[in-house]
C-alpha positions, 0 to 999 in steps of 0.5 A: 500500499502506498504510504499516505505521506507519498500521496499527500506529497503529490496532492498538496502541491498547488493546493490552497490551504488556510491554517489557523494557529500556525504560530504554535508548535504544531502550526510551525511544523505544519507551516514547514510541511506545507512549504515543502509540499509546495502548497499555497498556504495562508496562516491566521494566528497570534504573534509567535511567542519569543523563542518559539519554533515559528520564530526560530524558523522565520515562519513568515517567510514560509507562509502568507501569514496574517496576525489575528485572533480567532476571537475576532470573527470579522477579521477571521472571516476577512482573512479566510474569504479573501484567500478562497482556500480549498482546505481549512485546518483549525489548530488555534486554541488555548492548548495546555491543560493548566493554562485553561484551568487558570483562565477558564473564560479565555479557554472557552472564548478561544476554544469554543467561540473561536471555532464557531467564528471559524465555522461562520467564516467557512459558511461564507466561503463556498470555495472551501471543500474540506475543514479539519478541526483539531480537538484532543484525546482528552474529550473522552469520558476517561474512567482511568481504567486503562481503556483504549478509547475509540471514536464512538465512546462517550465524551466527557471533560472534567476540566476547562481544557477537556470540556471546551474541546468537547464542546467543539465536537458538538459544535462541529456536528451541528454546523455539519448538519445545519449548514455545511452538508445540505441540499445546496452545499457539500463541504467536508468537516471532521474533528481529529482527536490527537494524542500527545504530539511531540517533535523537536523545537518545543520551547515551553519548559513546563512540558515534559520533553523540553524540560528533560532536554534542558536537564540533560543539557545543564546536568540538573536533576530530572523533575518527574511529576507523574512518572507512572502516567501512561499516554499515547506519544506520537511524532508531530509529523505523523499527526500532521500527516494524519490531519492532511490525510483526513483533509484530502479524503474529504476533498475527494468524498466529503460526506463519506469521510466527514466524521471523528478521527483518532489520530494517534500512535499504534499500541507501541506508542502507549508508554509511561512517562518513566519509559519516555524518560529512560528512552530519552536518556538512552538516545542522549547518553545521559543518566541524570538523577530523578527528583519527584516534584509535588506541584499542585496541578489540575488532576489528570487521568493516570491512563489514556490511550487511543484506538486508531483502528478506524483511521488505519482501516478507512483513511489509508493512513498509519504512523510512519515513525516508531516510538523509538525513532520519534525520541531519537529524532527529538534528541537529534533536533536538540543536539543540532540546536546545541551545535549551532545548526539553524532550527529552520535547517533542522526542521525543514531537513526532518520534513524532507526526510519524512516526505522523501523529498 
């Protein structure tokens, strides 16, 4: 079977793609991918944070970017409709559990009403054929019993991050049936529920991987908050390739592929935090000591996994990078950074390797 990356490489050449949240971590990688696939892309996002991957790769040189807030519906509609895209990928969100817990009003305004504004803009643009809305694996009603969740399982959300993302699932369903798939219009629209997406260049030190790499670099103790938690760990390139595959399938057959899709690793990628630490140490050749932190945080489930059988069977997509290869690539990215190689060269190099360009 032909790999989805090969099909996407030819499909996206010349396609008009509108991306929200392109200055974030996943957005920066998607910016690099669309550039290398020779798509005609426009981004709409907040200004990049200082030290972010988007800033370091000079993302504005890789995409036609407009700075704006998804909470500003008029500005978002103008940016989208003036571009007349065929495909829309909605990444913009408040994306961390703790930030949403601290600022719930902002979380709901950005995640919920930002999505409403995006879908209202799509309503105004008949040229759009396919819309992918990114949510999260945390939309499921997680009992903490080690279950592997499939798309038909009940939704939940006990904190502002999870519940705001769950609201998005219902909003997308309502817009699909009320406005985007009717007797007079047929636009594909799907949600993609992603797992923990990892890659080089993440600058947020409160996240596990950047904090580990910094500990390796300066020789400090590794701080572990929840070493026994299991999560599905996935390459950012695999995840984004999955999003692009869903978008492509909806262009070709909007009603058939408009759905909810788990985009995660195979079971090989469901590992504990402690396993990740040991693998990273092995790749880096570092064996720092551990410190178990007791910080007050929003409560998260101790186990979480995704069943990706539906995506494997129906999309012609599968993860192309093993869990071990993922962490090797992350360490390689960081070590090249430490050696002074420009982040743009590293990022584009890994994209070219993945897509065999």
